[in-house]
C-alpha positions in Angstrom: -12.5 -30.6 -11.2 -14.7 -28.3 -8.5 -12.8 -28.1 -5.3 -15.3 -27.7 -2.6 -14.4 -26.8 1.3 -15.5 -25.7 4.1 -16.8 -21.9 4.5 -14.0 -20.6 4.7 -13.5 -16.9 6.8 -10.9 -14.4 6.2 -9.6 -15.9 2.8 -7.6 -18.6 5.0 -6.5 -21.2 2.3 -7.5 -25.1 3.1 -5.9 -27.4 4.8 -5.6 -30.7 5.3 -9.2 -32.5 5.4 -10.9 -29.3 4.5 -9.7 -30.1 0.8 -12.5 -32.2 -1.0 -10.7 -32.8 -4.5 -9.7 -35.8 -5.3 -6.4 -35.7 -6.9 -4.1 -33.0 -5.8 -0.3 -32.5 -7.3 1.8 -32.0 -4.8 4.5 -29.9 -3.8 7.3 -31.1 -1.3 8.3 -29.1 1.4 11.7 -28.1 -0.1 9.7 -26.7 -3.8 10.2 -30.4 -5.2 6.8 -31.3 -7.3 6.2 -34.8 -6.0 3.0 -35.6 -9.0 -0.6 -36.0 -8.7 -1.8 -38.2 -6.4 -5.0 -39.4 -4.8 -6.4 -36.7 -1.7 -5.5 -40.4 0.9 -1.9 -40.4 -0.2 -1.3 -36.4 -0.4 -3.0 -36.3 3.1 -0.6 -39.5 4.6 2.8 -37.8 2.8 2.1 -35.1 4.8 1.6 -36.3 7.9 4.6 -38.8 7.9 6.4 -35.1 6.9 5.4 -34.1 10.5 3.3 -30.8 8.0 -0.2 -29.8 6.6 -1.4 -30.2 3.7 -2.8 -26.8 2.2 -4.3 -26.1 -1.1 -2.2 -23.4 -3.2 -4.1 -22.8 -6.5 -7.6 -24.7 -6.0 -8.9 -23.8 -9.5 -6.2 -25.0 -11.3 -6.2 -28.8 -13.3 -5.7 -30.5 -10.8 -5.5 -28.5 -7.9 -1.8 -27.5 -6.7 -1.1 -28.5 -2.5 1.6 -27.7 -0.6 3.3 -30.1 2.4 4.2 -27.1 4.3 4.3 -25.3 8.3 0.7 -23.8 8.3 1.4 -21.8 11.2 4.8 -21.2 10.3 3.6 -19.6 7.0 0.6 -17.5 8.6 2.9 -15.8 11.0 4.9 -15.2 8.3 2.5 -13.7 5.6 1.0 -11.4 8.3 4.9 -10.4 9.0 4.7 -9.2 5.7 1.6 -7.6 5.3 2.3 -5.6 8.4 6.1 -4.4 7.3 4.4 -3.0 4.4 1.4 -1.7 5.8 4.5 0.1 8.2 5.7 1.3 4.1 3.3 2.2 2.8 1.9 4.4 6.1 6.0 6.1 5.4 5.0 7.1 1.5 1.8 8.6 2.7 3.2 10.9 5.3 0.2 14.2 6.0 1.1 17.6 4.5 -0.4 19.9 7.0 -1.0 23.4 5.3 -0.7 26.9 7.3 -1.9 29.3 5.5 0.2 33.2 6.3 -0.6 36.4 4.8 1.5 39.5 3.6 0.5 41.4 6.9 0.9 38.6 9.4 0.9 39.8 13.3 4.1 38.7 15.3 2.0 36.6 17.5 -0.5 35.0 15.2 3.2 34.4 13.4 5.0 32.7 16.1 1.8 30.3 16.8 2.0 29.1 13.5 5.6 28.7 14.1 5.0 26.7 17.6 2.3 24.4 15.9 4.0 23.5 13.0 7.2 22.6 14.9 5.5 20.1 16.6 3.8 19.2 13.4 7.3 18.6 12.3 8.5 17.4 15.5 5.6 14.0 14.6 7.4 13.8 10.4 5.1 14.8 8.8 5.3 17.6 6.1 4.4 20.9 5.8 2.9 23.5 2.7 3.0 27.3 3.8 0.8 29.3 1.4 0.2 32.6 1.4 -3.0 34.3 -0.3 -2.5 37.6 -2.0 -5.0 40.1 -1.9 -5.7 43.2 -4.5 -3.0 45.3 -4.7 -0.3 42.5 -2.5 -0.2 40.8 -5.9 2.3 43.6 -7.3 4.3 42.7 -4.1 4.8 38.6 -4.0 8.9 39.7 -2.9 7.1 40.3 0.3 5.2 37.2 1.0 7.9 35.3 -0.3 10.0 37.1 3.1 7.3 36.0 5.0 8.0 32.5 3.9 11.4 32.7 3.8 10.8 34.2 7.3 8.8 30.9 8.5 11.2 27.8 7.3 14.3 30.3 8.9 12.0 30.1 11.8 11.5 26.5 11.8 15.6 25.9 10.5 16.2 23.3 14.1 13.1 20.8 12.5 12.9 21.7 9.4 14.5 21.8 5.8 13.3 23.4 2.4 11.5 20.9 0.3 10.4 23.1 -2.2 11.4 26.5 -2.8 8.4 28.9 -2.7 6.5 30.0 -5.5 3.6 31.0 -7.2 0.0 29.2 -7.9 -1.9 31.6 -9.1 -3.1 34.2 -6.5 -0.7 31.7 -3.9 2.4 31.5 -3.2 3.5 28.1 -1.9 6.7 26.5 0.4 7.1 22.8 1.7 8.9 21.6 4.4 9.9 18.8 5.6 11.8 17.6 8.8 14.8 17.1 8.9 16.4 13.6 9.1 18.3 12.8 12.4 21.9 11.3 12.3 
C-alpha cells in the first residue's frame, strides 16, 4: 500500500486530510491500540477526541496513525531538540591554544595570561604549549617551570586539567575553568 500526501516541507508529519492511505492502524491519545480502521473512521475518532490524526509510521503495513495534539507534539519535539543542541554545545567546548617559549619576556607572558583569562571566563578550555628549539630540548625543566608559572598566574580562574607532558618537541598542559559554586 503506497502512502502519498501533499508535499511536506521541513519533514513534518502528515496530519488529518494530508494522509492518503485507505486504512490505518489507529493508536489512541493514551497509547492504546484501537485497531485497523478506514481513514474516514479514524478522522472521525480524532475529531470527537478534539485532537489531530498524525501519521507516525507511513512505511508500515498498514500505516500507523496516532490521535494526539499535533501542535503540542511539535512544540515538545522542538524543545527537546534545543535541549539536545545545548548539551552538544556544552560537550564541544572550544580549546584555545597558547604557545609560549622557554625565553618568553614578562610582557608577552602577561599578555597571554590576560587573554587566556578572558577565554577561561567564557567556559572554554586552554591548551598551553612550549616548543623546544635546538639545545633547549636538553633543558625541558625550564619549559615545565614556565608552564607551571602560567598555571599559577591563572589559579583564580583555572585549574590544571592535564599536567605538563612532553609530546615530541612540544611540552603541553591543559587548563580548564574552575567550577563556580
